[in-house]
C-alpha positions, 0 to 999 in steps of 0.5 A, spaced: 035 479 626 036 471 627 030 467 631 031 465 638 030 458 640 026 458 647 031 454 652 037 454 648 042 458 644 046 464 646 043 471 649 045 477 646 049 478 652 053 472 651 053 473 643 057 480 645 061 476 650 063 471 644 064 476 639 068 481 644 073 474 646 075 473 639 076 480 637 080 482 644 084 476 642 086 479 635 088 485 639 092 481 643 096 478 638 097 484 634 099 488 640 103 482 643 100 483 650 097 478 655 090 478 657 088 477 664 084 470 664 078 473 668 071 470 668 068 466 662 071 471 657 078 470 660 077 462 659 074 463 652 080 467 650 085 462 653 082 456 649 082 461 643 090 462 644 091 455 644 087 454 638 091 460 635 098 457 636 096 450 633 094 453 626 100 452 621 104 458 620 103 459 613 096 460 609 096 455 603 094 460 597 091 456 591 092 459 584 086 463 582 081 459 578 081 463 571 078 462 564 081 457 559 082 459 552 082 454 546 085 456 540 085 453 533 092 452 529 092 459 527 091 462 534 084 464 533 079 463 539 075 457 539 072 457 545 072 459 553 071 454 558 072 455 566 070 453 573 070 460 575 069 466 570 075 470 572 081 474 569 086 476 573 088 483 572 094 488 576 092 493 580 094 498 575 089 495 570 083 497 575 079 503 575 081 508 581 074 509 582 073 501 583 079 501 588 076 507 592 069 504 592 070 497 594 075 500 600 069 505 602 064 501 603 067 494 605 073 497 610 074 505 610 079 505 615 083 499 610 089 504 610 089 506 617 089 499 621 092 493 621 089 486 620 084 487 625 080 494 626 079 495 633 075 501 632 071 497 628 070 491 633 068 496 638 063 499 633 060 493 631 060 490 638 056 496 641 051 495 635 050 488 636 049 488 643 043 494 642 040 490 636 040 483 640 044 479 634 050 480 630 047 485 625 054 488 623 060 485 622 067 487 623 071 483 618 077 488 615 078 487 607 084 483 609 080 478 613 075 478 607 080 476 602 083 470 607 076 468 607 075 468 600 082 464 599 079 459 604 073 458 599 077 458 593 081 452 596 074 449 597 073 449 589 066 446 587 066 441 593 059 444 597 062 441 604 068 444 603 065 451 601 060 450 607 066 449 612 070 455 609 064 460 610 061 457 617 060 462 622 064 459 628 069 461 633 074 457 630 074 459 623 074 466 625 081 465 629 084 462 623 082 468 619 085 472 624 091 469 624 092 469 617 090 476 616 096 478 620 101 474 616 098 477 609 098 484 612 106 483 614 107 479 607 103 483 602 102 490 604 096 494 602 096 495 595 097 487 593 092 485 598 087 490 595 089 487 588 088 480 590 081 482 593 078 485 587 081 479 583 078 473 588 071 476 590 065 474 587 060 479 584 054 475 582 052 472 575 058 467 575 063 473 575 069 472 579 074 478 580 072 485 578 075 484 570 069 479 569 064 483 573 066 489 568 065 485 562 059 481 565 055 488 567 057 493 563 061 489 557 067 493 559 074 492 562 076 494 569 080 499 568 075 503 564 069 503 570 067 510 571 064 512 578 057 510 577 059 503 575 064 502 580 059 504 585 054 499 583 060 493 583 062 495 590 055 494 592 054 487 589 059 484 594 056 484 600 050 480 597 051 478 590 044 475 590 040 481 593 043 486 590 043 483 583 042 489 578 040 484 572 034 481 577 033 487 581 034 494 579 031 497 585 035 494 590 041 494 586 040 502 585 039 503 592 045 499 594 049 503 589 047 510 592 049 507 599 056 506 596 056 513 593 054 516 599 059 513 603 065 515 598 063 522 599 063 521 607 070 519 607 072 524 602 073 520 596 068 524 592 065 530 593 057 531 595 056 534 589 059 528 585 055 523 589 048 527 588 049 527 580 052 520 580 045 518 584 041 520 579 044 516 573 041 510 571 044 503 572 047 503 565 047 496 564 050 493 558 050 485 560 054 480 556 050 473 558 055 468 561 058 463 556 062 457 559 064 451 556 064 448 549 057 451 548 061 457 546 065 454 540 065 457 534 065 454 527 061 448 529 067 446 533 063 444 540 065 437 539 072 438 537 072 442 544 069 437 548 074 432 545 080 437 547 077 437 554 077 429 554 084 429 552 086 433 557 082 429 563 085 422 560 092 423 558 097 422 564 102 427 561 097 432 564 097 429 571 098 422 574 091 421 576 084 424 573 083 428 580 090 432 579 088 433 571 081 435 573 084 440 578 089 443 573 083 444 568 078 447 573 083 452 576 084 454 568 088 460 566 090 455 560 091 457 553 090 451 549 093 451 542 090 446 538 091 442 531 084 444 528 085 448 521 080 453 521 079 453 513 078 445 514 073 446 520 069 451 516 069 447 510 067 441 514 061 445 517 059 448 510 058 441 507 055 438 513 050 443 513 048 443 505 047 435 505 044 433 512 039 437 516 040 437 523 032 436 523 033 429 519 032 422 521 039 421 521 045 424 522 052 425 519 059 426 523 066 427 519 073 427 521 079 430 518 086 428 519 093 430 517 097 424 514 104 423 517 103 427 523 096 425 526 093 432 527 086 432 527 084 438 522 077 438 523 071 434 527 063 436 526 056 433 525 050 435 523 046 434 530 048 441 534 052 441 540 048 443 546 043 440 551 037 442 549 034 436 546 028 439 543 032 443 539 036 436 537 042 438 540 046 433 543 053 432 547 054 425 544 060 426 540 059 421 534 066 422 531 070 419 537 070 412 541 066 411 547 072 413 552 073 420 549 065 422 549 063 418 543 058 412 542 059 405 541 061 406 534 058 404 527 059 398 522 064 401 517 062 396 512 066 395 506 071 401 508 074 396 512 076 392 506 083 396 504 085 393 511 084 386 509 088 388 502 094 391 506 094 385 510 094 380 504 099 384 500 104 384 506 103 377 506 106 376 499 099 376 495 100 379 488 096 385 487 093 382 481 090 376 485 084 373 482 079 369 486 072 366 483 068 371 487 061 367 485 055 371 486 053 367 493 057 362 497 058 359 504 064 362 508 070 357 507 072 353 513 076 352 516 080 359 517 086 360 521 086 365 527 091 367 532 094 363 537 093 357 533 086 357 533 081 356 527 074 359 525 070 353 523 063 354 519 057 350 522 056 344 517 049 344 519 047 351 518 053 354 514 054 361 514 053 364 507 054 371 503 052 374 497 054 380 492 049 385 491 047 383 484 046 376 481 050 379 475 056 380 479 060 373 478 067 372 478 072 371 477 075 378 479 082 381 480 083 385 486 083 392 482 076 390 480 073 387 486 076 393 490 073 398 485 066 394 485 066 392 493 065 385 491 064 381 498 065 374 496 072 376 493 074 379 500 071 373 504 075 368 499 081 373 501 081 373 508 080 365 508 086 364 504 091 369 508 087 367 515 084 372 520 090 374 524 094 378 519 088 382 518 087 384 526 094 385 526 094 390 521 088 393 523 092 394 530 098 397 527 093 402 523 090 404 530 083 401 528 080 399 534 072 398 536 069 404 539 067 401 545 074 398 547 072 391 546 077 386 542 077 385 535 073 378 534 077 372 530 071 371 525 072 372 517 066 377 517 070 382 519 072 383 512 066 386 511 066 391 516 062 388 522 065 391 527 063 398 530 068 404 529 068 411 529 069 416 524 076 419 527 079 412 527 077 410 520 080 417 518 086 416 521 087 409 519 086 411 511 091 417 513 096 411 514 095 409 506 096 417 504 103 417 509 105 411 505 105 406 510 106 410 517 101 410 522 101 416 527 096 416 533 091 422 533 093 428 536 089 435 538 093 439 542 099 443 539 101 447 546 099 449 553 101 455 557 098 456 564 098 462 567 098 462 575 098 469 578 103 473 574 107 467 571 106 463 565 109 457 564 108 451 558 106 444 560 108 438 556 103 436 551 101 429 548 105 427 542 103 423 536 107 416 536 109 414 529 110 407 527 111 403 520 104 399 519 106 396 512 111 397 507 111 403 502 110 398 496 104 396 500 101 403 501 102 405 494 099 399 492 093 400 496 093 408 493 093 405 486 087 400 488 083 406 492 084 411 486 080 406 482 074 406 486 073 414 485 075 414 478 071 408 475 068 405 481 063 406 487 066 412 489 065 416 483 061 422 486 066 423 491 072 425 486 076 431 486 077 432 479 084 434 477 086 433 484 088 426 485 084 422 491 083 415 493 077 412 498 072 407 499 065 407 500 061 402 505 054 401 506 052 396 512 046 391 512 039 394 512 042 400 510 043 403 518 049 406 516 053 409 510 060 411 509 066 414 505 073 414 507 078 417 503 084 421 502 089 425 498 097 425 499 096 431 504 089 430 508 085 424 510 077 424 512 071 420 514 064 421 513 059 417 516 051 417 515 046 414 519 041 413 525 045 414 532 040 410 535 041 404 530 033 404 528 032 408 522 034 404 516 036 409 510 031 406 505 025 411 502 028 417 506 029 424 505 036 427 507 038 434 506 031 435 503 033 430 498 029 423 497 033 417 496 030 410 495 036 407 498 042 410 501 049 408 498 056 410 501 057 413 494 051 417 494 050 421 500 057 420 504 061 421 498 058 428 496 059 430 503 066 428 503 068 431 496 065 438 498 068 438 505 075 436 502 075 441 496 074 447 501 079 444 506 084 443 500 082 450 496 089 454 495 093 448 498 098 444 493 096 439 489 100 433 490 100 426 487 100 419 490 106 414 489 103 408 486 105 402 483 103 398 476 098 393 477 099 388 472 092 386 468 089 379 470 085 380 464 078 377 467 073 376 462 068 381 460 062 383 465 056 388 465 057 393 470 052 392 477 047 397 479 050 400 485 052 407 487 058 411 483 055 409 476 060 403 475 059 398 480 056 396 487 056 398 494 052 393 498 053 386 498 052 379 501 047 378 507 049 376 514 047 376 521 053 378 526 048 378 532 047 370 533 053 366 531 054 360 526 061 357 526 066 358 531 073 358 533 076 351 534 083 349 537 086 352 544 080 355 548 074 354 544 070 361 544 065 359 539 061 353 536 055 354 539 048 355 536 045 362 533 040 365 528 040 362 521 044 366 516 039 371 513 036 371 506 036 378 503 029 379 505 031 378 513 030 384 517 035 385 523 031 387 529 030 394 532 034 392 538 040 390 534 046 395 535 053 391 536 056 386 532 057 381 538 055 374 539 049 373 544 051 366 544 057 363 544 061 367 539 062 372 534 057 372 528 059 373 521 056 379 519 054 380 512 051 385 506 057 390 508 059 393 501 
């Protein structure tokens, strides 16, 4: 019984009068008769009629939120996500026992009365007057359905939910009016079907199908008598009668339902007695929701799909509208994920990098010419249990898509510089002096008529990995051995603007969304990128110069009620980033990297492949980005927090003195690609002949890959040396001196942005 407030509140008689006023009003509306306005009761009724008439004529019925299913490219299920776990089923697919049980316990006169049960009203009024409270309601099943519609419309907004369930005269009036409308428009069977699909059964289960799966791991159509009685009993108070947490209370409630079914003649008393002796027979399926349910290690890809849906205007003009569609669910989303490629990626990750390692790896695979994302994964498992090493940070994508700030790609950026130079007319056998050590050439032309100028007082310098690496070098050998000084001379020759323009055409952007700086150090990969960005950029080379924006969704169908429709989905936009001849030349250069350069450990044997290694300053990150004519992939290895240098480290159970791009990422890429391409046609590149410049003989370096090096030069991109002049000067201020090879970057160094008046020059990015 509710507590009474001294000196305030309604007395039992007043409560009864209020209850009677609304109930008689309902009867009056149904019967179309006028009530005498006598006393307080009459006045209450009169005010209620005015409120009744002011309500809209038609109840707004939102589509029921349902689970969404995410599929791979072959139609296999990746994950199920939902705001409310619900699968709508027609009445014919709901057990007759369930239909009878819910009617017996909630509204046994359902088929005899209209929207309001006047006998029930009088019975409840009598009992409530005797108890001095409101111990028994008189809502019909139709009224309950209407209330559930209000709750469904409120969604997950706690304020709206409270308004939809508050015990007020106004809400009751609204409920009554719409119950009348529903009775007239839908009929009893449809109301019962809708009620069983909308109501909450506890344990995150909305609707009888989800409840049958949750408690008994069966379908609604196969519920037996005991199971149906248990579910029907839960509805009144899902927390109190929760069979998972309180079997005793749930059993009592189930038996009450069975007794009621016998009393109204739905089953015999003998059937009820036998059923009451039976155990609950639970076979609970734990609630699973969201990308945590993803199979094949595709939790991060699943999360990326969700981000695409919530951010792409094709699904709605505003994020609020897109979120509403997502939360309502009922979607079947077929994605671009290739299950074979995804399995291969996860298998390779697991073999080479353990989830408990100090560093992590992230990989992405893209189909050249279409932009389709074929696989995405990382060594840190998807989830929220930090103690288990889980994370929801997607290391493969940009910040605005659920990722981090990215990672400096090192020498994997150099082919973009080469492409810009070739497009600018540079011959493929161009030779530069490429000394072991040099100052950055100055000035260097930039965009908008500006120039980058080295600081004459503290000139920025760089060097190659080993003192034996002394030019001259041509483009082929400099690319195979990843010679820093060659590529800095190249960008200084053609200018910075053609390189940043080429990067933009290839979809290469900073992971944090900032603009690419106009500094020559970008040639050494100083700007943070995501693995997906790099994989998709190299897919441009594989597609002979055609760049296609990445896509993750093939199709989306949406079910609302019993109707299914197709939604428009984002399309890849393809455009020419470079000529076929330029792309074919890059293919020839990067084939040399895996054949006899720094990437030999990434080679695919008889299957033609091309790629580039990259290792950043102080070995905070190592990369291999490569491709075949039909698949491109990027592998990054490093500490996401940018604290652990990869020297004297154990990764995947193996010890490494120094980690190079060809040493750890290369084999990950090799095994991933081998599995992803197994059984697929072997395709050849279109390549061009690069004339031999006949450079003088030199000994090989000692970098990874057996034929060269993958690390070189020193630099500091946290401070600034040199700057842009001409136009608006964005640089030229002070900064830290260029570091010597023994320089250690402070632990707080994360990004290649200037902290003082410009952008620095990077370094040791091989």
